[in-house]
N, C-alpha and C positions, 0 to 999 in steps of 0.2 A: 404357588408363585415361585417355587424354587426350581421348577422344571417346566419349560415351555411345552415339551412334548405331551404333557398331561392335558394340555388344552387343545390338542389336535382334533379330537372328536367334536368338541364344542365349536371350534372354528369352522368345521365343515357344515355346521348347521346354518351358516349365513346364506340367506336366499337373495342377497343383493337388492333388497327392497328399498334400501337407503332411507328408511324412516329415521335413522340415527342423525341424518343431516338436519332434520327439522328441529332438533333440540341441542345440537352441538354449538356452543357459543363461539368457538374458534372458526368453524366452517361458516357460520352466519356472518362473520366479519371478513374473512379472507376470500370466501366463495371459491376455494380451490378444492378440487376433487380429492387431492392427496391429503387434505386436512380434515377428512371425515373418518369415522371409526372403521367403516368398511374398507377403505383404502389402506389405513394403518394396519389392519388385520392381514390383508393380502400381502403387504410389504414385509410385515414381520414374518409371515410364513416363508416368503421367498428369500429374504435376507438372512434369517437366523435359523430357520428350521430346514428348509430344502437347500439353502445356500446356492440358489440359482442366480441371485443378484448380490453384488457386493454391499456390505453394510457400511457404506461410506458416510461422509459428512451430511449429505442431503437426507439420507435415511434417519440419521440421529436427530437432525433438526425436526423432521416430521414426527418422530416419537416424542421428542421433548416438548413440542408445541401442542401439548395436551394438558388440560386443567385437571384431569382425573376426577371430573365432577360427577361422573356416573350417569349423567342424563341420557347418554346413548344407551347404557345398559337398561335403564328403566323404560326406554322407548322400544328397545329391540324385542320383536315378537318371539325370538328364540332365546332371549335372556342370556346372550353371550357376554361374559364378564370382561369387557374390553379393558377396564381399569386394571384388573389383575394381570391380564396379558401384557399391558403396557409396563407395569411394574416388573414383571418377569423379564421383559425385553430390556429394560434399563439395567436390570441387575446383570444380565448377560453381557451387555455392551460395556458397561462402566466398571463392573466388579467392585461396586461400592465406592468408586472414585469419581463420581460425576462432578463433585465440587472440588475447588482447590483446597489444600490442606488446612489453611487458616479458617475458611468458611465452614468446612466440615467440623473442625474443632469447636468453633463457636456454636454451631447447631447442636452438636452432641452435648455441650455444656448446658445449653438451653433446655434440652430434653431431660437431662438428668435432674435439673433443678425446677422443671416445669416453669421455665421462664428465666428471667435474668436475676431475680432475687434482689435483695438490697445491695449486696456487694457488686453483683454483675450488672446493675443498672447502668453503670458507666460504660460497660461494653455495649449495651444497647444503644446508648447515645453515640458512641464511636461508630458503630455499625450504620446508624442512621446518617451520620455525618459523612461516612465513606461512600454513601450511595448504595448500600446493600439493601435498603428498603426506603420507600419514599419519605421525605422529610415532613410531609403533612400527615403521616400516619400517627395515631395517638401514641404518646410516650408511655412507657411502663409506669404503673402506679408507684407511689413512694414506698409502699410496703406491700409485699405479696400476701395473699390470703393465708398462705401456710404459716405466716408469722403472726397472724391475727387470731385464727381459730384452730384448735386441735381438740382431739378427744371426743367426748360424748356430749351432745346437746339434748337435754331431756325434752320429751313431748309436753306440750301444754295440755293439761287435762288428762283423761285416760289415754294410755298408750295403745294405739291401734296397730302399729307396725314398727319395725326397726330396720332402718335403711343405712347402708354405707354410702357416703357421698364421694364419688370420684371427681376430684376437682382437676380439670385439665389445665394445660399451659395458658390458654387464653384467659380463663377466669382467674387463675392464680396470679398472673402477672399484670394483665391489662385491665381486667374487670373484676377486681375483688368485691366490688359492690354487688355484682351479679351473684357471686357465691354467697355473700351475706344474705341477699334476698331469698335465695333458694333455701338456705338453712332456716330462716325465720318463717317462711311460708309453710315448709314441711312441718316444722315444730308446731306452728299455730294450728295445724290440722291433725294433731295427735300422732305425729311420726317422730320417733326418737332417731336422731341423726348421729351417725358415727363418722368421724373424719379421721381416717388412718394416717399415721406418720409413715414416711418413707416412700410414698407414691412417686412415680416418675411419669414421663410423657407416655401417651398411649402408643406411640410409634409411628403415627401417620406421617410426620415430616420425613422420617427415614424411608418409609415406603415410597414416597414421592420421588426420592433420589435413587431408588433401586437398591438401597443399602439394607438388604435383608438381615444381615448379621446384627446391625444396631437395632433394627425393629424387633427382632426376636429377643435381644437382650432386654429391651424395655418391657416387652410382653412378659418375659419370665419373671421379672421383679414384681410386676403388678399382679400377675396371677398367683404367685406364691403368697403375696401379702393379702390379697382380697379373698382368696380361697379359704384362708384360715379364720375368717370372721363369721360369727354367728349372727347373720342378718337375713331378713326376708327378701331384700332387694339390693342391687347395686345401682345407684342413681347417678346420672351425670347430666349436667346442663348443656353439654356440647354434643351436637348430632354426630360430629366426626369422631369424637372419643367413643361415643356409644357404638358406632359402626365398627371401630377397631376392636373393642372388647367383645362385641356380640358375634362378629363374623370374621373379620380379616385376620385377627390373631390366630384363629384356628388353622389358617392356611400356611402358617409359618413353621409348623412342627411336623416332623415325620410321623407316620402312623405308629411307630414303635416307641415314640418319645413318651415317657410316663407323665409328663406335664400336660399332654394333650387331653387326657381324661379330666384333669382339673379345669382346663380351659373350657371344655365343653360344659361341664357342670356349672361353672361360673357364668357362662354365656346365658344360661337359662334364667339367671337373676337380673340381667342387665336391662335397664330402662332409661329412656330419656325422661328428664324430670317432669316435664309438662304432661307427657303421656302417662307417667306413673300416677301423678296426682289426679289426673282426669279419670284414671281407671279405679283408683281407690276411693275417690269422691271427696268433696269438701265437707267439713263439719263446721267450719267457721264461715259465716256469711259475710261476703265483702260489702263494704259501704259503697255508696254512689260515687262514680268517677266519670263525670260527664265530659269525656274527651274522645276525639276521633283518632283512630289508629289504623295502620295498614300492616300487612303481614308479608314479609319476605320469606318464602319457603326455602330452607337450605337444600343444597344439592344432595348432601349425604343423608338422605331420608329413607332410602330404599330398603334399609335393613329391618324396618318395621312399618307396615302400611299405615298404621294409626298415627304416626308421628306428624304427618303434614296437616292433619285435621284436628289434632289434640288441642292446640292453642285456640282454635276457633270455638270448639265446644266448651273448653274451660273458661275462657274469658267472656263468653256469652252470659255467664252467671254474674258478671259485674253490672249492677244497675247503672244505666246512663252511658256506659262505654259503647262506642259505635265503631264497628269494623267496616272500613272502606276498602274494598278489594282493588288491587292493581289489575291492569289488563293482563299482565303476564307475571303472576306472583311466583312462578317456579323458574323464571329466567335467572341464569347464573349472574353473579355480581362481578366475576372476573378475578377474584382473589386467588383461590386455588392453591393453598399452601404457599410455596415460594414462587409460584407462577407470576404473581404481580411484581415480583422483584426481578425475575429473569426476563420478562417480556412486558416492560412497563407501558409502552405505547399501546400495544394490543390490549393489555388488561384494562387500561384507562378507557379505551373505546367500548369495550364490553360493559364496563361500569357505567358509562355515560347513558347507555340505553336503559339501564336499571334505574338510574337517578331520574331520568325523564318520567318513567312510569310512576315512581314514588311521588314526585312533585305534582303530577296530574291528579293524584287522589285528594290533594288538599289537606292531608293528615299531617300533624306535627309530631307524631310518634310512630316509629317503625319497630315492630317486634320481629325477632328471629332467634332461633336456638343456636345459631352459629356465631361464636365470638369473632372469628376472622371476618365474616361477612359484615358484622356490625361495625368493626373497626375500619374496614376498608371503605364502606359506604359513608361512614361518619367523616372520613377524611375528605370526602368530596361534597358532602352536604352539611355545612357547619351549623345551620339554623334549625336542624331537625334532630329530635332526640331518638336514639337507638337503644333498645333494651331487650333483654330476654323476656319472654312471655310471663314468667313468674315474677319479674320485677314490676310489671304492670299490675299484677295481682297484689304484690306487696304494697304498691301505692294505694290500692283500694282498701287494704287493711290498715293504712295509716302509717306504714313504715317509711 
């Protein structure tokens, strides 16, 4: 992502099939050819690589008007990583200064503390009041998970595995109940859980801004911390955090950087929590939970094929629980990092399609591994419960 030229050969694989248009949430709303991945790739090549066109305001708007949801990447027959190309383009255009200094400082503080924390919760309220994000977005929890749990949580019964739990910004600040459910469910199934101190954001928000230096700084801190742990797995409840730790962080380091080898070794251990538990298997049988639920599949699922089906397989073991599928379970909700703040009207239109799909199922519970998706959808659907798949399993365990 540090050098656009390295994507030259991949860009040339584009056959202009335009399959990417069928899954791009922005194109489906705008219906503008320039707001599709194939057009963005061509414009990036012309404006930034060949410099045959000026990289003006309209070009920047086209590059910015992308959710980085990766749906186009997962649809592309050539597997062209448009999201990485977009990040590289933003890095070249803005040089880490896409945001104004105050917003960038707030975002950096947010990333360093994995949220607002107790002290910075006031800053979160101020940012909400200043219109930096929607007022109906769920407020930060009174106390972040990092102030509730630390250290080692022993396994219940014989220990089957030892896993480090990487708690991302969403769970730490907005959904500490999710983090608590993950710990309890893993422990109940014979997994010793290690919650390391000193973790920071995975770097995804900085990548979205094209701020590669901050993203790398966050990655370095996490890799040094997690690589030193004697664990069988690194588990995260967030699909975006998992993607960063598993794949994107590796693209931030030069080949001669000694930390790259640590990052590669660490990536081998990274799991999404539902996928991990589904893989290792349950030892504690869940009780009956006669509720209907539907499943919003997060966009950042492509780093591990099993992620999108793991909740279906795992939660099928709950007696009485009934999955009611949406017509388009993989459709983006419109959140996309800071996209829903920068393009509130467009984002709300994308979200409205998803909300209609959810309501049509008749389910009162929606599961998803993405905390951002859950928060953003919950701000539009007040009478429906949104939770992580392991939170539903936790209910079946009586937590």
